[in-house]
C-alpha positions in Angstrom: 65.4 60.1 75.1 66.9 57.4 77.4 64.8 56.3 80.3 65.7 57.8 83.7 67.6 55.4 85.8 66.1 54.5 89.2 67.8 52.8 92.2 66.8 49.3 93.0 64.4 48.8 95.8 66.1 49.0 99.2 69.2 50.5 97.7 70.8 53.5 99.4 74.0 53.8 97.5 73.1 54.5 93.9 71.9 58.0 94.3 74.6 60.3 95.8 73.5 62.6 98.6 74.9 66.2 98.6 77.0 66.9 101.7 75.4 69.1 104.2 76.4 72.7 103.9 78.3 74.2 106.7 76.7 77.5 107.7 78.9 80.5 107.0 79.8 82.6 110.1 77.8 85.8 110.2 79.7 88.9 109.0 77.1 91.3 110.5 78.4 93.6 113.2 77.3 92.6 116.6 74.6 94.8 118.2 75.9 97.3 120.7 75.3 96.3 124.3 72.7 98.5 126.1 74.2 101.6 127.6 74.7 101.6 131.3 72.9 104.2 133.5 74.6 107.6 133.4 74.9 107.3 137.2 76.1 103.7 137.4 79.4 103.0 139.2 82.3 102.8 136.7 83.7 99.3 136.7 85.9 99.5 133.5 89.6 100.2 134.2 90.5 102.7 131.5 93.4 104.3 133.4 93.6 107.7 135.0 91.7 110.2 132.9 93.2 113.1 134.8 96.5 112.6 132.9 94.8 113.6 129.6 96.4 116.8 128.7 94.7 116.4 125.3 91.2 115.0 125.3 91.3 111.2 124.7 88.5 108.8 124.0 86.8 106.4 121.6 84.1 106.2 119.0 81.0 105.2 121.0 77.6 103.9 119.9 74.4 105.9 119.9 72.2 102.8 120.0 69.1 103.8 122.0 69.6 107.5 121.2 72.4 110.0 120.7 72.3 110.8 124.4 73.3 107.2 125.2 76.7 108.0 123.8 77.3 109.9 127.1 76.9 106.9 129.3 79.2 104.8 127.1 81.8 107.5 127.1 81.6 107.9 130.9 81.9 104.1 131.2 85.4 104.2 129.7 86.4 107.5 131.6 86.7 109.3 128.2 87.6 112.9 127.9 86.8 112.9 124.2 84.3 111.0 122.1 83.3 110.4 118.5 79.9 109.2 117.4 77.6 108.8 114.3 74.6 111.2 114.3 72.7 108.6 112.2 73.2 105.2 110.5 76.4 105.7 108.6 75.7 103.2 105.8 72.2 104.5 104.9 71.2 107.6 102.9 68.2 108.3 105.2 68.7 111.7 106.8 67.1 113.1 109.9 67.1 116.4 111.8 68.0 116.9 115.4 65.0 118.4 117.3 65.5 120.8 120.3 64.4 118.1 122.8 67.0 115.6 121.5 69.8 118.2 121.5 68.9 119.2 125.1 68.8 115.6 126.3 72.2 115.0 124.6 73.9 118.0 126.1 72.5 117.3 129.6 73.8 113.7 129.5 77.2 114.8 128.3 77.4 117.3 131.1 77.4 114.3 133.5 80.7 113.0 132.0 84.3 114.2 131.8 84.1 114.6 128.0 85.4 118.0 126.9 85.7 117.4 123.2 83.1 115.8 120.9 83.1 115.0 117.2 81.0 113.0 114.7 82.1 111.0 111.7 79.9 111.5 108.7 78.3 108.9 106.4 80.6 106.5 104.5 78.3 106.9 101.4 79.1 110.6 100.9 81.3 111.2 97.8 81.7 114.9 97.1 84.3 114.2 94.4 82.1 111.9 92.3 81.8 112.7 88.6 78.2 111.3 88.7 76.0 114.4 89.0 73.2 112.6 90.8 75.5 110.9 93.4 77.3 114.1 93.9 74.1 116.1 94.5 72.9 113.5 96.9 76.3 113.6 98.7 76.1 117.3 99.1 72.6 117.1 100.5 73.7 114.4 102.9 76.8 116.3 103.9 74.7 119.4 104.6 72.3 117.4 106.8 75.3 116.0 108.7 76.6 119.6 109.4 73.1 120.6 110.6 72.9 117.7 113.0 76.4 118.4 114.4 75.7 122.1 114.8 72.4 121.3 116.6 74.2 118.9 119.0 77.0 121.5 119.6 79.8 119.2 118.5 83.3 120.5 118.2 84.1 118.8 114.9 82.9 116.4 112.2 85.4 114.1 110.5 84.9 113.4 106.8 86.7 111.3 104.2 87.7 113.0 101.0 85.8 111.4 98.1 86.7 109.0 95.2 87.6 110.9 92.0 86.6 107.9 89.8 87.7 109.6 86.6 90.4 112.2 86.9 92.3 113.0 90.1 92.6 116.8 89.5 88.9 117.1 88.5 87.9 115.0 91.5 89.9 117.2 93.9 88.2 120.3 92.4 84.7 118.8 92.8 85.5 117.8 96.4 86.6 121.3 97.4 83.6 122.9 95.6 81.2 120.6 97.5 82.8 121.5 100.8 82.6 125.2 100.1 78.9 124.9 99.0 78.0 123.0 102.2 79.9 125.3 104.5 78.4 128.4 103.0 74.9 127.1 103.4 75.2 125.5 106.8 76.6 127.9 109.5 77.4 126.8 113.0 80.1 125.9 115.6 81.2 122.5 114.3 84.6 122.5 112.5 85.1 120.2 109.5 88.1 117.9 109.7 89.1 116.1 106.5 90.6 112.7 107.2 93.8 111.5 105.6 93.1 108.2 103.9 94.9 104.9 103.1 94.9 105.6 99.4 93.0 102.6 98.2 91.7 102.7 94.6 90.7 106.2 93.5 90.3 107.7 96.9 91.7 111.2 97.5 93.6 112.6 100.4 96.3 109.9 101.1 99.3 112.2 100.8 100.1 115.3 102.8 100.6 117.2 99.6 97.1 116.3 98.3 95.5 117.2 101.6 97.3 120.5 101.6 96.1 121.1 98.0 92.5 120.4 99.1 92.7 122.8 102.0 94.2 125.5 99.8 91.1 125.4 97.6 88.9 126.5 100.5 88.4 130.3 100.3 90.0 132.2 103.2 86.7 133.3 104.8 85.9 129.6 105.3 89.4 128.2 106.0 89.2 128.6 109.8 86.3 126.2 109.7 88.3 123.4 108.1 91.2 121.3 109.3 92.5 117.7 109.1 92.2 114.5 111.0 95.2 112.2 110.9 94.6 108.5 111.3 97.7 106.5 112.2 96.5 103.3 110.5 95.7 105.3 107.3 98.9 107.1 106.9 100.9 103.9 107.7 99.0 102.1 104.9 99.6 105.1 102.6 103.4 104.7 103.1 104.3 107.0 106.0 106.7 105.0 108.2 105.9 106.0 111.8 108.2 103.2 113.1 111.6 103.8 111.5 111.0 107.5 110.3 108.8 108.9 113.0 110.4 112.4 113.1 110.6 112.5 109.3 106.9 111.8 108.9 105.9 114.6 111.3 108.5 116.9 109.7 106.8 116.3 106.3 103.4 116.8 107.8 104.4 120.1 109.4 106.0 121.3 106.1 103.2 120.3 103.8 100.0 120.7 105.9 101.0 122.5 109.1 100.3 121.5 112.7 97.9 124.5 113.0 95.5 122.5 110.8 95.6 119.3 112.8 92.3 119.1 114.6 92.2 115.5 115.7 94.2 112.2 115.8 92.7 108.8 115.2 94.9 106.4 117.0 94.7 103.0 115.5 97.2 100.2 115.0 97.0 98.4 111.6 96.5 94.9 110.4 97.9 95.9 107.1 101.5 96.4 105.9 103.3 99.7 105.5 102.3 101.1 102.1 99.7 98.5 101.4 96.8 101.1 101.0 94.6 98.8 103.0 92.4 100.4 105.8 92.5 97.7 108.5 92.4 98.8 112.1 94.0 96.8 114.9 94.3 97.1 118.7 97.1 99.4 119.9 100.4 97.7 120.1 99.1 94.5 118.5 99.5 95.4 114.8 102.1 96.2 112.2 102.8 99.7 113.7 103.4 98.5 117.3 103.4 100.2 120.6 106.5 102.4 120.4 105.0 104.8 117.8 102.0 105.4 120.0 104.2 105.9 123.0 106.0 108.7 121.1 102.7 110.2 119.9 101.4 110.4 123.5 104.5 112.2 124.7 105.2 114.4 121.6 105.0 118.1 122.5 103.9 119.1 119.0 100.7 117.0 119.5 100.2 117.8 123.2 96.8 119.5 122.9 95.4 117.6 119.8 92.2 115.6 120.7 92.6 111.9 120.1 90.1 109.1 119.4 90.6 105.4 119.1 88.6 103.4 116.5 90.2 100.0 117.3 88.2 96.7 117.2 85.6 96.3 119.9 84.6 92.7 119.7 81.6 91.6 121.9 82.7 93.7 124.9 83.4 97.2 123.5 83.7 98.9 126.9 86.3 96.5 128.1 88.4 96.6 124.9 88.2 100.4 124.6 89.0 100.7 128.2 92.1 98.5 127.8 93.3 100.6 124.8 92.8 103.9 126.7 94.6 102.5 129.7 97.5 101.5 127.5 97.7 105.0 125.9 97.3 106.7 129.3 100.1 104.5 130.6 102.4 105.8 127.8 101.5 109.3 128.8 102.1 108.8 132.5 105.3 106.8 132.2 
């Protein structure tokens, strides 16, 4: 074996030094700012909430406790709000005790919020062909329903699952999981299945497929199920809200029916039409643009449908959410 070479005494050039690594920027979501006092003066200009014919608001954080969502909703003059009832990216479940439910309802009574929903865990996949994952998903979905019922929420928004193997089989498994959970967990909260962007093997990206999913719910349970339409999702799925606005809604009415529309998620998109990418953007600053949202805010067919924004929040969520709500209310008042 050849002898290992060494640098001459005093030399600094014969042994190369690895360049210092530039730290990668953190991709972790910034922690939510502390909630203001429920009685604090409102300083965020979110527009005139009295123009809200349909409830309008944002997804708000529950950091500090579910009841803290009330102060955050009040801070942006929301008349609707969406929240997580637990950490959405973890399987760990929890129950809502009576004390928490009372504290939550008491806090919400101090706001102008008149419609409340949750979004369930992103891990749930009722369409999975894996029996263990599907069983875990059903258990998690049932726990979500119990929490929503305990808090007295109007609705819970849920994504259809990923079929993984065969689309028709996945759709059947998804519907069966919904039925099983609804039969076992009774309460006031309505389930709203959210139309998706259609990435990979995800279900529910077409009006026809969502209508098929709803049709598989037995009639005794059907009144407890509806849909949530996300503008960024259907845009990415190929529904052109910009150049074929009326055509899109005509197709929705024909295939799904406006009577099943329980909520609108109003989000602009970073992604192109038909890209199947779920990338939310600030209202009027994405590939959809402001005019489609102006039409939605003044469309008589949608006049009483609750609407929630899930637009980027940055480091100042109240200010950005307030600006988005002010923009939407401006469309309504114009």
